[in-house]
C-alpha positions in Angstrom: 124.1 -9.3 137.3 121.5 -11.8 139.5 117.9 -10.8 138.8 116.0 -12.0 142.0 112.5 -13.6 141.9 110.0 -12.6 143.6 108.7 -14.6 146.6 105.4 -16.3 146.0 102.9 -17.6 148.8 102.0 -21.2 148.0 98.4 -22.7 149.0 98.2 -26.6 148.7 94.7 -26.7 146.4 92.8 -30.2 146.6 96.4 -31.6 147.7 98.3 -29.8 145.1 100.9 -26.8 145.4 99.7 -23.8 143.9 101.9 -20.3 143.4 99.3 -17.3 144.1 101.1 -14.2 143.9 99.8 -10.3 144.7 98.1 -8.3 142.3 101.5 -6.2 142.1 103.7 -9.3 141.6 101.7 -11.0 138.7 102.1 -7.1 136.6 105.8 -7.8 137.2 105.5 -11.5 136.4 103.2 -10.4 133.3 106.0 -8.9 132.0 108.7 -11.7 131.9 106.2 -14.6 131.9 108.5 -16.6 133.5 109.3 -18.0 137.3 111.8 -20.7 138.3 113.1 -21.3 134.8 109.4 -22.4 133.2 107.4 -20.4 131.5 104.2 -18.9 132.9 102.4 -18.3 129.8 103.0 -17.6 126.5 102.0 -14.6 124.3 99.3 -17.1 122.9 97.4 -16.6 126.6 98.4 -13.0 127.7 94.9 -11.5 126.7 93.4 -14.3 129.2 95.9 -13.5 132.2 94.8 -9.9 131.9 91.2 -10.8 131.3 91.9 -12.3 134.7 93.9 -9.8 136.1 91.5 -7.5 135.7 88.8 -9.5 137.8 91.4 -10.5 140.2 91.5 -6.8 140.4 88.0 -5.6 140.6 87.0 -8.4 142.9 89.2 -9.1 146.4 87.3 -12.7 146.1 89.5 -13.5 143.1 93.1 -14.9 143.1 94.7 -15.8 139.8 97.5 -18.6 140.7 100.0 -20.9 138.3 100.6 -24.9 139.4 102.9 -27.5 137.8 101.6 -30.0 135.6 104.9 -31.9 134.3 102.6 -34.1 131.8 101.6 -30.9 130.0 105.4 -29.7 129.4 107.9 -27.4 131.2 105.4 -25.0 131.9 103.5 -23.6 134.5 99.5 -23.6 134.3 97.5 -20.9 135.2 94.5 -21.2 137.8 91.4 -18.7 138.3 90.5 -19.9 142.6 87.4 -18.3 144.1 87.4 -17.3 148.1 84.7 -19.6 149.4 83.6 -20.4 153.0 85.5 -23.9 152.3 88.6 -22.3 151.6 90.0 -21.6 147.6 87.9 -23.2 144.8 89.3 -24.0 141.7 86.9 -22.0 139.0 87.0 -21.6 135.1 85.4 -18.0 134.4 83.5 -18.0 131.6 80.8 -15.4 130.0 77.5 -16.6 129.3 73.8 -15.1 128.7 71.0 -15.5 130.7 68.4 -17.3 128.6 65.4 -15.8 130.4 66.4 -11.6 130.0 69.4 -11.6 128.0 72.1 -10.5 130.8 75.6 -11.1 129.4 78.7 -11.3 131.8 81.1 -13.3 134.0 80.7 -16.6 136.0 83.1 -18.4 137.9 82.2 -22.4 137.2 83.5 -25.0 139.3 82.7 -28.0 137.5 85.0 -27.7 134.6 87.1 -30.6 134.7 90.4 -29.2 133.1 90.7 -26.5 136.1 91.2 -30.0 138.4 93.8 -31.5 136.2 96.8 -32.3 138.9 94.7 -32.2 141.6 95.1 -35.3 144.3 91.7 -36.6 143.6 89.7 -35.0 140.6 86.3 -36.8 141.5 86.2 -35.7 145.0 86.9 -32.1 144.0 84.3 -32.2 141.6 81.6 -33.4 144.1 82.8 -31.1 147.0 82.5 -28.0 143.9 78.9 -29.4 143.3 77.8 -28.7 146.7 78.7 -25.0 146.5 75.4 -22.9 146.4 74.9 -21.7 142.8 74.1 -18.3 141.8 71.4 -17.1 139.6 71.1 -14.1 136.9 72.1 -11.1 138.3 69.6 -9.1 136.6 66.2 -11.5 136.6 66.8 -14.2 138.9 66.8 -17.1 136.9 69.2 -19.9 136.2 72.0 -19.6 134.4 73.0 -21.9 131.5 76.1 -22.9 133.3 76.6 -23.8 136.7 77.9 -20.7 138.1 78.8 -20.2 142.0 79.4 -17.1 141.3 78.4 -14.1 138.7 79.6 -10.4 137.9 77.1 -8.1 139.6 74.6 -6.3 136.9 76.2 -3.3 137.1 79.6 -4.2 136.3 79.0 -7.0 133.7 79.0 -4.7 130.8 82.4 -2.5 131.7 84.9 -5.2 130.5 
């Protein structure tokens, strides 16, 4: 019996092919955790993938993809993408607390070096990311302690 793998769209992001499954396909992949004979993520990343998929489900501006990094072994590596006016942007998902009002929530930070591993030109990717508009605290509009180009709306921050 031959089990077929899903057909997954591929985007070129910063010169690197990134597979970007839809939410339903991710639901399937979360069960098998394998694609093209390589592991997408192990048990140690299951909670992180579930958290990222929760954001993808709630916010259409996000996509969760995976990319190949041969230097890191024979596995795929997940990558969160944020839709911007300039195209898909690599981001790290982080939890931060506003130092002014205490708001606690999720941000997307494009300045995390590790999300660029495998990109054709890492310094150019970081330079491009540094020019994206930075958002402020959704509650008090103060600067956040990290470089945020997206912050979870105040009404949703406490629901995760």
